[in-house]
Backbone as numpy.savetxt, mean C-alpha at the origin, in Angstrom:
# Nx Ny Nz CAx CAy CAz Cx Cy Cz
0.66 11.78 -2.49 0.08 10.56 -1.92 -1.25 10.91 -1.29
-2.34 10.39 -1.90 -3.68 10.64 -1.37 -4.01 9.56 -0.34
-4.35 9.99 0.87 -4.85 9.10 1.90 -6.25 9.59 2.31
-6.98 8.78 3.03 -8.34 9.15 3.40 -8.37 10.44 4.23
-7.39 10.62 5.11 -7.38 11.79 5.98 -6.55 12.95 5.46
-5.44 12.64 4.79 -4.48 13.69 4.41 -3.83 13.36 3.08
-3.56 14.40 2.31 -2.78 14.27 1.08 -1.42 14.93 1.31
-0.35 14.22 0.94 1.01 14.74 1.10 1.63 14.92 -0.28
2.24 16.08 -0.50 2.97 16.35 -1.73 4.46 16.40 -1.42
5.27 15.88 -2.31 6.72 15.98 -2.16 7.32 16.43 -3.48
8.24 17.37 -3.41 8.99 17.83 -4.57 10.38 17.21 -4.50
10.75 16.46 -5.54 12.03 15.75 -5.54 12.87 16.19 -6.74
14.19 16.01 -6.61 15.07 16.31 -7.73 15.29 15.04 -8.55
16.18 15.10 -9.52 16.36 13.98 -10.44 17.09 12.79 -9.81
17.54 12.94 -8.56 18.11 11.79 -7.85 17.09 11.12 -6.95
15.89 11.69 -6.87 14.87 11.18 -5.97 14.92 11.79 -4.59
15.82 12.74 -4.36 15.94 13.39 -3.05 14.79 14.38 -2.87
14.10 14.29 -1.74 12.98 15.19 -1.46 13.52 16.57 -1.07
13.08 17.59 -1.79 13.53 18.96 -1.55 12.57 19.73 -0.65
11.27 19.45 -0.79 10.27 20.16 0.00 8.98 19.33 0.00
8.11 19.64 0.94 6.86 18.90 1.02 5.76 19.80 1.56
4.53 19.36 1.35 3.36 20.08 1.84 2.25 19.07 2.07
1.22 19.47 2.79 0.12 18.56 3.08 -1.17 19.34 3.25
-2.30 18.68 2.98 -3.61 19.26 3.25 -4.58 18.12 3.54
-5.66 18.46 4.25 -6.69 17.47 4.55 -7.38 17.06 3.25
-7.55 15.78 3.05 -8.15 15.28 1.81 -9.65 15.56 1.80
-10.12 16.33 0.81 -11.57 16.60 0.72 -12.34 15.35 0.33
-13.64 15.39 0.53 -14.49 14.25 0.18 -14.80 14.18 -1.31
-14.60 15.29 -2.03 -14.90 15.30 -3.46 -13.62 15.53 -4.26
-13.47 14.87 -5.42 -12.24 15.01 -6.20 -12.06 16.41 -6.80
-13.15 17.09 -7.15 -13.02 18.45 -7.70 -12.39 19.37 -6.67
-12.84 19.26 -5.42 -12.26 20.06 -4.34 -10.81 19.66 -4.12
-10.50 18.37 -4.27 -9.10 17.92 -4.12 -8.20 18.61 -5.14
-8.66 18.70 -6.38 -7.85 19.33 -7.43 -7.57 20.79 -7.08
-8.56 21.48 -6.53 -8.35 22.88 -6.13 -7.29 22.98 -5.04
-7.40 22.15 -4.01 -6.41 22.15 -2.93 -5.02 21.78 -3.47
-4.99 20.80 -4.35 -3.72 20.36 -4.93 -3.05 21.50 -5.69
-3.84 22.23 -6.48 -3.28 23.34 -7.25 -2.66 24.40 -6.37
-3.34 24.73 -5.26 -2.80 25.74 -4.34 -1.52 25.25 -3.68
-1.52 24.01 -3.24 -0.32 23.47 -2.57 0.84 23.36 -3.55
0.55 22.98 -4.78 1.59 22.86 -5.78 2.25 24.21 -6.07
1.44 25.24 -6.14 1.98 26.58 -6.41 2.87 27.06 -5.27
2.55 26.65 -4.04 3.39 27.03 -2.90 4.73 26.29 -2.92
4.71 25.05 -3.42 5.94 24.25 -3.46 6.90 24.72 -4.54
6.37 25.03 -5.71 7.24 25.35 -6.84 6.43 25.97 -7.96
7.13 26.42 -8.98 6.48 26.87 -10.20 6.04 25.65 -10.99
4.73 25.48 -11.24 4.29 24.29 -11.98 4.98 24.12 -13.33
5.42 25.22 -13.94 6.08 25.12 -15.24 7.43 24.41 -15.15
7.99 24.31 -13.92 9.28 23.65 -13.76 9.19 22.16 -13.49
7.97 21.63 -13.41 7.79 20.21 -13.10 7.97 19.38 -14.36
8.76 18.31 -14.24 8.99 17.42 -15.37 7.98 16.28 -15.43
7.56 15.79 -14.26 6.59 14.69 -14.24 5.94 14.63 -12.87
4.66 14.25 -12.86 3.89 14.09 -11.64 3.41 12.65 -11.53
3.44 12.10 -10.33 2.82 10.80 -10.09 1.99 10.89 -8.82
0.77 10.37 -8.88 -0.15 10.43 -7.76 -0.47 9.03 -7.29
-0.23 8.78 -6.01 -0.51 7.50 -5.38 -1.91 7.55 -4.79
-2.76 6.54 -5.13 -4.12 6.51 -4.61 -4.42 5.14 -3.99
-5.20 5.10 -2.91 -5.54 3.83 -2.26 -6.76 3.17 -2.90
-6.62 2.78 -4.15 -7.74 2.17 -4.85 -7.35 1.64 -6.20
-8.34 1.18 -6.95 -8.11 0.63 -8.29 -8.08 1.75 -9.31
-7.12 1.65 -10.24 -6.90 2.71 -11.23 -6.77 2.08 -12.61
-7.33 2.75 -13.61 -7.03 2.40 -14.99 -5.71 3.08 -15.33
-4.64 2.30 -15.43 -3.31 2.88 -15.56 -3.13 3.66 -16.86
-3.79 3.26 -17.91 -3.62 3.95 -19.19 -4.35 5.29 -19.22
-5.58 5.34 -18.66 -6.36 6.57 -18.69 -6.15 7.44 -17.45
-5.68 6.82 -16.34 -5.52 7.57 -15.10 -6.84 7.83 -14.39
-7.87 7.08 -14.75 -9.18 7.23 -14.10 -9.25 6.33 -12.87
-9.78 6.88 -11.78 -9.98 6.09 -10.56 -11.23 5.23 -10.75
-11.07 3.94 -10.60 -12.19 3.02 -10.79 -12.96 2.77 -9.50
-12.24 2.61 -8.41 -12.88 2.30 -7.12 -11.92 2.64 -6.00
-12.45 3.32 -4.98 -11.62 3.67 -3.83 -12.50 3.59 -2.59
-12.30 2.54 -1.83 -13.15 2.27 -0.67 -13.08 3.41 0.33
-11.90 3.96 0.55 -11.73 5.02 1.55 -12.36 6.34 1.11
-12.45 6.56 -0.21 -13.00 7.80 -0.75 -13.92 7.45 -1.91
-15.11 6.94 -1.63 -15.99 6.46 -2.70 -16.40 7.53 -3.70
-16.40 8.80 -3.28 -16.78 9.87 -4.19 -15.79 10.12 -5.31
-14.60 9.51 -5.23 -13.58 9.71 -6.26 -13.72 8.73 -7.42
-14.57 7.73 -7.27 -14.73 6.71 -8.32 -15.22 7.35 -9.61
-14.59 6.97 -10.72 -14.97 7.48 -12.03 -14.35 8.82 -12.38
-13.52 9.37 -11.49 -12.95 10.70 -11.74 -11.68 10.59 -12.58
-11.56 11.39 -13.66 -10.37 11.34 -14.53 -9.22 12.16 -13.92
-8.61 11.63 -12.88 -7.62 12.39 -12.10 -6.41 12.78 -12.94
-5.94 11.86 -13.76 -4.76 12.15 -14.59 -4.99 13.34 -15.50
-6.12 13.37 -16.18 -6.43 14.47 -17.10 -6.57 15.79 -16.37
-7.23 15.77 -15.21 -7.44 17.00 -14.44 -6.11 17.58 -13.94
-5.24 16.71 -13.45 -3.94 17.17 -12.93 -3.06 17.68 -14.07
-3.11 17.01 -15.20 -2.33 17.47 -16.35 -2.81 18.84 -16.82
-4.12 19.02 -16.86 -4.66 20.32 -17.28 -4.26 21.42 -16.31
-4.22 21.10 -15.04 -3.88 22.09 -14.02 -2.40 22.47 -14.07
-1.53 21.48 -14.21 -0.09 21.72 -14.08 0.62 21.87 -15.42
0.07 21.27 -16.47 0.76 21.26 -17.76 1.84 20.20 -17.86
2.06 19.45 -16.78 3.11 18.43 -16.77 2.52 17.05 -17.04
3.30 16.13 -17.63 2.83 14.75 -17.76 2.52 14.17 -16.38
1.46 13.39 -16.30 1.03 12.87 -15.00 0.74 11.38 -15.09
0.94 10.70 -13.97 0.64 9.29 -13.83 -0.17 9.12 -12.55
-1.16 8.23 -12.59 -1.93 7.88 -11.40 -1.78 6.38 -11.21
-1.44 5.95 -9.98 -1.18 4.53 -9.75 -1.66 4.11 -8.37
-1.93 2.83 -8.24 -2.30 2.25 -6.95 -1.16 2.38 -5.96
-1.48 2.74 -4.71 -0.45 3.00 -3.71 0.43 1.78 -3.44
-0.16 0.60 -3.33 0.64 -0.58 -3.00 1.46 -1.07 -4.19
1.00 -0.80 -5.41 1.84 -1.10 -6.57 3.09 -0.22 -6.55
2.90 1.05 -6.20 4.05 1.96 -6.09 4.96 1.54 -4.94
4.37 1.13 -3.83 5.19 0.69 -2.69 5.98 -0.56 -3.04
5.40 -1.43 -3.84 6.10 -2.66 -4.25 7.34 -2.33 -5.05
7.21 -1.45 -6.03 8.37 -1.08 -6.84 9.39 -0.30 -6.01
8.90 0.48 -5.03 9.81 1.22 -4.15 10.61 0.26 -3.28
9.96 -0.78 -2.77 10.67 -1.79 -1.97 11.74 -2.49 -2.80
11.44 -2.75 -4.04 12.43 -3.41 -4.91 13.60 -2.46 -5.19
13.30 -1.17 -5.23 14.29 -0.14 -5.53 15.13 0.21 -4.31
14.49 0.34 -3.13 15.16 0.85 -1.94 15.30 -0.19 -0.84
14.79 -1.40 -1.05 14.70 -2.39 0.02 16.01 -2.95 0.50
15.91 -3.89 1.46 17.07 -4.43 2.16 17.63 -5.70 1.53
17.03 -6.17 0.44 17.51 -7.40 -0.18 18.86 -7.17 -0.82
19.77 -8.14 -0.76 21.10 -7.97 -1.35 21.05 -7.77 -2.86
20.03 -8.33 -3.52 19.84 -8.13 -4.96 18.36 -7.92 -5.21
18.02 -7.23 -6.29 16.62 -7.00 -6.59 15.92 -8.32 -6.88
14.94 -8.72 -6.05 14.24 -9.97 -6.31 13.40 -9.88 -7.58
13.40 -10.94 -8.37 12.62 -10.95 -9.60 11.19 -11.45 -9.36
10.96 -12.03 -8.19 9.62 -12.49 -7.84 9.38 -12.20 -6.36
8.51 -11.25 -6.08 8.27 -10.86 -4.70 6.82 -10.42 -4.51
6.37 -10.48 -3.26 5.03 -10.05 -2.88 5.14 -9.04 -1.76
4.41 -7.94 -1.89 4.37 -6.89 -0.87 2.97 -6.85 -0.29
2.86 -6.82 1.04 1.57 -6.78 1.73 1.56 -5.63 2.73
0.56 -4.77 2.63 0.42 -3.66 3.56 -0.85 -3.87 4.38
-0.69 -4.10 5.68 -1.82 -4.31 6.58 -2.22 -2.97 7.16
-3.44 -2.54 6.85 -3.92 -1.25 7.30 -5.02 -1.36 8.33
-5.69 -0.24 8.58 -6.74 -0.20 9.59 -7.87 -1.18 9.29
-8.33 -1.18 8.03 -9.52 -1.97 7.70 -9.31 -2.93 6.54
-8.10 -3.02 6.02 -7.88 -3.89 4.87 -6.43 -4.24 4.66
-6.18 -4.91 3.54 -4.83 -5.31 3.15 -4.60 -4.89 1.70
-3.58 -4.08 1.48 -3.16 -3.75 0.12 -1.98 -4.62 -0.27
-1.78 -4.77 -1.57 -0.70 -5.66 -1.99 -0.22 -5.31 -3.39
0.95 -5.84 -3.71 1.51 -5.74 -5.05 2.45 -6.91 -5.25
2.74 -7.23 -6.50 3.67 -8.34 -6.75 4.52 -8.08 -7.97
5.77 -8.49 -7.86 6.72 -8.47 -8.96 6.83 -9.90 -9.48
6.59 -10.09 -10.77 6.67 -11.41 -11.39 7.68 -11.34 -12.54
8.72 -12.16 -12.44 9.78 -12.16 -13.46 10.34 -10.75 -13.71
10.51 -10.01 -12.62 11.12 -8.69 -12.70 10.20 -7.56 -13.08
8.92 -7.83 -13.31 7.97 -6.79 -13.72 6.80 -6.70 -12.75
6.34 -5.48 -12.52 5.15 -5.29 -11.70 3.95 -5.87 -12.43
3.20 -6.71 -11.76 2.02 -7.35 -12.35 0.79 -6.49 -12.06
0.10 -6.03 -13.10 -1.09 -5.20 -12.94 -2.32 -5.83 -13.58
-2.23 -7.09 -13.97 -3.38 -7.78 -14.53 -3.51 -7.60 -16.03
-4.43 -8.35 -16.64 -4.52 -8.37 -18.09 -4.98 -7.04 -18.68
-5.74 -6.25 -17.90 -6.22 -4.96 -18.42 -5.62 -3.78 -17.67
-4.52 -4.03 -16.96 -3.76 -2.97 -16.28 -4.61 -2.17 -15.30
-5.54 -2.81 -14.64 -6.36 -2.11 -13.66 -6.10 -2.60 -12.24
-5.99 -3.93 -12.04 -5.69 -4.40 -10.69 -5.14 -5.82 -10.77
-4.40 -6.16 -9.74 -3.88 -7.51 -9.55 -3.42 -7.59 -8.09
-3.15 -8.79 -7.62 -2.64 -9.01 -6.26 -3.59 -8.51 -5.18
-4.89 -8.58 -5.42 -5.86 -8.20 -4.38 -6.03 -9.36 -3.41
-4.93 -9.71 -2.75 -4.94 -10.86 -1.85 -5.86 -10.64 -0.65
-6.09 -9.38 -0.27 -6.96 -9.11 0.86 -8.36 -9.63 0.66
-8.76 -9.79 -0.61 -10.11 -10.28 -0.91 -10.11 -11.76 -1.29
-9.07 -12.46 -0.88 -9.05 -13.92 -0.97 -9.97 -14.47 0.14
-10.99 -15.22 -0.24 -11.95 -15.72 0.74 -11.33 -16.87 1.53
-11.31 -16.71 2.85 -10.78 -17.77 3.72 -11.86 -18.40 4.58
-13.05 -17.78 4.60 -14.17 -18.34 5.36 -15.47 -17.93 4.67
-16.04 -18.82 3.82 -17.25 -18.47 3.07 -18.44 -18.08 3.94
-18.44 -18.48 5.19 -19.53 -18.10 6.09 -19.10 -16.99 7.05
-17.98 -16.34 6.75 -17.45 -15.30 7.61 -18.19 -13.98 7.47
-17.66 -12.92 8.07 -18.32 -11.61 8.05 -18.37 -11.01 6.65
-19.32 -10.11 6.45 -19.47 -9.44 5.17 -18.30 -8.48 4.92
-17.86 -8.42 3.68 -16.78 -7.51 3.26 -17.37 -6.43 2.37
-16.68 -5.30 2.28 -17.13 -4.20 1.42 -17.14 -4.57 -0.05
-16.43 -5.64 -0.42 -16.41 -6.06 -1.81 -17.69 -6.79 -2.20
-18.55 -7.07 -1.21 -19.81 -7.74 -1.49 -19.81 -9.22 -1.16
-18.67 -9.77 -0.77 -18.60 -11.19 -0.45 -18.43 -11.37 1.06
-18.22 -12.60 1.47 -18.07 -12.90 2.89 -16.71 -13.55 3.14
-16.16 -13.28 4.32 -14.98 -14.00 4.79 -13.69 -13.67 4.08
-13.53 -12.44 3.58 -12.27 -12.07 2.93 -11.14 -12.04 3.95
-9.95 -12.40 3.51 -8.77 -12.51 4.37 -8.51 -11.23 5.15
-8.67 -10.07 4.50 -8.31 -8.82 5.15 -9.16 -8.56 6.40
-10.35 -9.13 6.47 -11.20 -8.94 7.64 -10.62 -9.59 8.89
-9.71 -10.55 8.71 -9.13 -11.30 9.82 -7.73 -10.82 10.21
-7.13 -9.96 9.37 -5.74 -9.59 9.63 -5.51 -8.08 9.73
-6.52 -7.27 9.41 -6.34 -5.81 9.48 -6.22 -5.37 10.94
-5.85 -4.11 11.14 -5.66 -3.60 12.50 -6.96 -3.64 13.31
-8.09 -3.44 12.63 -9.37 -3.51 13.33 -9.60 -4.92 13.88
-9.17 -5.93 13.12 -9.31 -7.32 13.59 -8.45 -7.56 14.83
-7.22 -7.05 14.82 -6.34 -7.20 15.99 -6.95 -6.49 17.19
-7.54 -5.33 16.94 -8.20 -4.56 18.00 -9.34 -5.36 18.61
-10.11 -6.03 17.74 -11.21 -6.89 18.23 -10.67 -8.11 18.97
-9.54 -8.66 18.48 -8.92 -9.79 19.17 -8.57 -9.43 20.61
-8.19 -8.17 20.80 -7.83 -7.71 22.14 -9.07 -7.58 23.03
-10.24 -7.44 22.39 -11.48 -7.37 23.16 -11.84 -5.98 23.62
-11.28 -4.96 22.97 -11.59 -3.60 23.40 -13.00 -3.21 22.96
-13.78 -2.61 23.87 -15.14 -2.19 23.51 -15.17 -0.90 22.70
-14.06 -0.17 22.68 -14.00 1.12 21.99 -13.72 0.95 20.50
-14.01 2.00 19.73 -13.67 2.00 18.32 -12.16 2.14 18.15
-11.65 1.62 17.05 -10.21 1.69 16.78 -9.79 3.12 16.50
-8.76 3.57 17.19 -8.15 4.87 16.92 -6.65 4.68 16.78
-5.98 5.64 16.16 -4.53 5.54 16.00 -3.84 5.49 17.37
-4.28 6.35 18.28 -3.67 6.38 19.61 -3.93 5.07 20.36
-5.15 4.54 20.21 -5.47 3.29 20.88 -4.62 2.13 20.37
-4.40 2.08 19.05 -3.60 0.99 18.50 -2.14 1.12 18.91
-1.65 2.36 18.98 -0.28 2.57 19.45 -0.13 2.09 20.90
-1.16 2.33 21.70 -1.12 1.85 23.09 -1.13 0.32 23.13
-1.90 -0.31 22.22 -1.93 -1.76 22.15 -0.55 -2.32 21.78
0.12 -1.66 20.84 1.47 -2.06 20.47 2.41 -1.96 21.66
2.31 -0.86 22.41 3.16 -0.68 23.59 2.90 -1.78 24.63
1.63 -2.16 24.79 1.31 -3.22 25.74 1.89 -4.56 25.29
1.81 -4.82 23.98 2.39 -6.07 23.46 3.90 -6.08 23.66
4.54 -4.95 23.43 5.99 -4.86 23.66 6.32 -5.10 25.13
5.42 -4.67 26.00 5.63 -4.87 27.44 5.19 -6.24 27.90
4.84 -7.11 26.95 4.47 -8.51 27.23 3.16 -8.63 27.99
2.26 -7.67 27.79 0.91 -7.84 28.33 0.28 -9.06 27.65
-0.15 -10.08 28.41 -0.60 -11.34 27.80 -1.74 -11.17 26.80
-2.73 -10.34 27.13 -3.86 -10.15 26.22 -3.43 -9.49 24.93
-2.55 -8.51 25.02 -2.08 -7.81 23.83 -1.24 -8.73 22.96
-0.36 -9.51 23.57 0.46 -10.47 22.82 -0.44 -11.48 22.12
-1.46 -11.97 22.83 -2.37 -12.96 22.26 -3.13 -12.37 21.08
-3.51 -11.09 21.17 -4.24 -10.45 20.07 -3.40 -10.43 18.80
-2.13 -10.07 18.91 -1.25 -10.03 17.74 -0.91 -11.44 17.24
-0.79 -12.40 18.16 -0.50 -13.77 17.74 -1.68 -14.37 16.96
-2.90 -14.03 17.36 -4.08 -14.49 16.62 -4.07 -13.92 15.21
-3.79 -12.63 15.09 -3.68 -12.01 13.77 -2.58 -12.67 12.96
-1.46 -12.96 13.61 -0.32 -13.57 12.92 -0.69 -14.94 12.35
-1.49 -15.70 13.08 -1.90 -17.02 12.58 -2.77 -16.88 11.33
-3.64 -15.88 11.31 -4.45 -15.63 10.11 -3.56 -15.12 8.96
-2.59 -14.29 9.30 -1.63 -13.85 8.28 -0.89 -15.03 7.69
-0.49 -15.95 8.55 0.27 -17.11 8.11 -0.53 -17.95 7.11
-1.83 -18.09 7.37 -2.68 -18.86 6.46 -2.66 -18.26 5.06
-2.87 -16.96 4.97 -2.89 -16.30 3.67 -1.54 -16.30 2.98
-0.48 -16.02 3.73 0.86 -15.96 3.13 1.28 -17.33 2.64
0.91 -18.39 3.36 1.22 -19.74 2.90 0.48 -20.04 1.59
-0.78 -19.62 1.49 -1.53 -19.82 0.24 -0.89 -19.04 -0.91
-0.51 -17.80 -0.64 0.14 -16.99 -1.67 1.45 -17.64 -2.12
2.19 -18.18 -1.16 3.46 -18.84 -1.48 3.24 -20.04 -2.39
2.23 -20.83 -2.10 1.96 -22.00 -2.92 1.49 -21.62 -4.32
0.84 -20.47 -4.45 0.34 -20.02 -5.76 1.44 -19.38 -6.60
2.30 -18.58 -5.97 3.22 -17.72 -6.73 4.70 -18.07 -6.56
5.05 -18.78 -5.49 6.44 -19.13 -5.22 7.37 -17.91 -5.27
7.08 -16.87 -4.48 7.94 -15.68 -4.49 9.25 -15.92 -3.75
10.26 -15.14 -4.11 11.53 -15.19 -3.38 11.41 -14.50 -2.03
10.65 -13.40 -2.00 10.55 -12.55 -0.82 9.09 -12.19 -0.59
8.67 -12.18 0.68 7.38 -11.63 1.08 7.67 -10.51 2.08
7.17 -9.32 1.77 7.45 -8.13 2.59 6.16 -7.66 3.24
6.23 -7.40 4.54 5.07 -6.92 5.28 5.29 -5.47 5.71
4.26 -4.65 5.50 4.27 -3.26 5.97 3.03 -3.03 6.80
3.07 -2.00 7.63 1.95 -1.68 8.50 2.39 -1.58 9.94
1.50 -1.06 10.76 1.87 -0.80 12.16 2.13 -2.09 12.94
1.55 -3.21 12.51 1.78 -4.43 13.27 3.22 -4.94 13.15
3.98 -4.42 12.19 5.38 -4.83 12.10 6.22 -4.24 13.23
5.63 -3.31 14.01 6.32 -2.79 15.19 6.47 -3.85 16.27
5.73 -4.96 16.15 5.90 -6.09 17.08 6.32 -7.32 16.27
7.35 -7.13 15.45 7.83 -8.18 14.55 8.21 -9.45 15.30
8.79 -9.30 16.48 9.21 -10.48 17.24 8.03 -11.33 17.70
6.81 -10.74 17.70 5.61 -11.48 18.07 4.93 -12.10 16.86
4.86 -11.36 15.76 4.10 -11.87 14.61 4.91 -12.74 13.66
6.23 -12.56 13.62 7.04 -13.30 12.64 7.11 -14.80 12.92
7.32 -15.25 14.19 7.48 -16.70 14.42 6.30 -17.55 13.93
5.03 -17.19 14.19 3.94 -18.03 13.67 3.91 -18.10 12.14
4.28 -16.99 11.49 4.28 -16.99 10.02 5.42 -17.85 9.50
6.60 -17.69 10.09 7.75 -18.51 9.69 7.46 -19.99 9.89
6.78 -20.32 10.98 6.44 -21.72 11.25 5.52 -22.28 10.17
4.56 -21.47 9.72 3.64 -21.92 8.67 4.34 -22.07 7.33
5.38 -21.26 7.09 6.09 -21.31 5.81 7.15 -22.41 5.78
7.60 -22.85 6.94 8.73 -23.78 7.02 8.55 -25.05 6.20
7.37 -25.69 6.19 7.26 -26.96 5.44 7.10 -26.77 3.93
6.92 -25.54 3.47 6.63 -25.31 2.06 7.89 -25.42 1.22
7.78 -25.97 0.02 8.94 -26.03 -0.88 9.33 -24.62 -1.33
10.61 -24.35 -1.30 11.08 -23.03 -1.74 10.52 -21.90 -0.91
10.50 -22.06 0.42 9.91 -21.04 1.29 10.55 -19.68 1.04
9.74 -18.62 1.00 10.29 -17.29 0.73 10.94 -16.68 1.96
11.76 -15.69 1.70 12.31 -14.90 2.80 11.24 -13.92 3.24
10.97 -13.86 4.54 9.97 -12.95 5.11 10.68 -11.82 5.81
10.27 -10.59 5.53 10.90 -9.46 6.22 9.94 -8.27 6.29
10.18 -7.36 7.25 9.37 -6.14 7.30 9.83 -5.15 6.23
8.97 -4.20 5.89 9.28 -3.18 4.89 10.41 -2.29 5.36
11.07 -1.64 4.40 12.23 -0.82 4.73 11.85 0.53 5.34
10.58 0.91 5.25 10.10 2.16 5.87 8.60 2.03 6.10
7.99 3.07 6.63 6.55 3.02 6.87 5.80 2.92 5.54
4.58 2.43 5.61 3.77 2.32 4.39 3.58 3.69 3.75
3.33 4.73 4.56 3.14 6.07 4.01 4.39 6.55 3.28
5.56 6.25 3.85 6.81 6.62 3.19 6.99 5.89 1.87
6.59 4.62 1.84 6.71 3.84 0.61 5.78 4.36 -0.48
4.56 4.76 -0.11 3.63 5.29 -1.10 4.21 6.55 -1.76
4.76 7.43 -0.93 5.27 8.70 -1.46 6.55 8.49 -2.27
7.49 7.71 -1.74 8.74 7.47 -2.46 8.51 6.60 -3.70
7.47 5.75 -3.64 7.11 4.98 -4.82 6.61 5.88 -5.94
5.85 6.93 -5.57 5.38 7.88 -6.57 6.56 8.65 -7.17
7.53 9.01 -6.34 8.72 9.69 -6.84 9.48 8.79 -7.81
9.63 7.53 -7.44 10.34 6.60 -8.31 9.61 6.44 -9.65
8.29 6.37 -9.60 7.51 6.22 -10.82 7.67 7.44 -11.72
7.66 8.64 -11.13 7.86 9.85 -11.92 9.24 9.87 -12.57
10.24 9.43 -11.82 11.60 9.38 -12.37 11.72 8.35 -13.49
11.02 7.22 -13.34 11.12 6.19 -14.37 10.58 6.69 -15.70
9.58 7.57 -15.64 9.07 8.16 -16.88 10.09 9.07 -17.54
10.91 9.73 -16.72 11.93 10.62 -17.28 13.09 9.87 -17.89
13.45 8.72 -17.28 14.64 8.00 -17.68 14.32 6.74 -18.49
13.09 6.65 -18.98 12.74 5.49 -19.79 13.48 5.52 -21.13
13.54 4.38 -21.76 14.19 4.30 -23.07 13.44 5.16 -24.08
14.14 5.89 -24.91 13.45 6.70 -25.92 12.77 5.81 -26.96
11.63 6.29 -27.43 10.90 5.59 -28.49 11.11 6.33 -29.80
11.68 5.63 -30.75 11.98 6.26 -32.04 10.88 5.98 -33.04
10.71 6.91 -33.98 9.75 6.69 -35.05 8.36 7.17 -34.68
């Protein structure tokens, strides 16, 4: 699982059980990443014993070629043929996939629903954006050219709003990401992990300003989720991210917005952290390649 700050490797058996793991700081260049990956892989196991590799990346991927098309957190990785490089290094079949697409399939595989939903939406609220994935009629939707779909974070909700990295203005993710909640609180400092954890603790302690900051974010979340519901009519909408640590604060405004909608979806938090979903989603994807139906002829 490649993240902007750290890459985590996990070695799993054929049941999906993690046997060992390793981590290294993510370099700014993909060539350097491949070198670090090779060293960490050799420490974990003999590369010749690997049956399949799957790499989770926070960006757009050409699923057939395994080339990274765009990655906001690591712009230097754009255009890099990651699948081919990893295959050459390890000799094992490799897959490269969007992190939230993997998390979506992992939620369907490991989630809390009594039955696997055939239509669901997964939303991951991060520091500066929103990742997403969707299951439609039992299949992960990746768009007509298998590169991206469910980019709900870039749904424009205010045409005169702030500029987004995608080149447009007023994208939904600008109003619901952790940085937006931090600004809602009115803190003059830059967003840090420790600072946001402190904000969560204050909201749990019913600090009025902290509660108000999360409630404002929740109202913006409700707007987008209601729009998604009207477009896709999912059975389940799943939220991941640190703001789910104050579920009792953010859920009521969203539920209120969904209440009048026909066929309102079930809203719930993810079954584990977003980082856990990215990694276990990659494991599930690697296993699915091993246990797929054989192709004859």
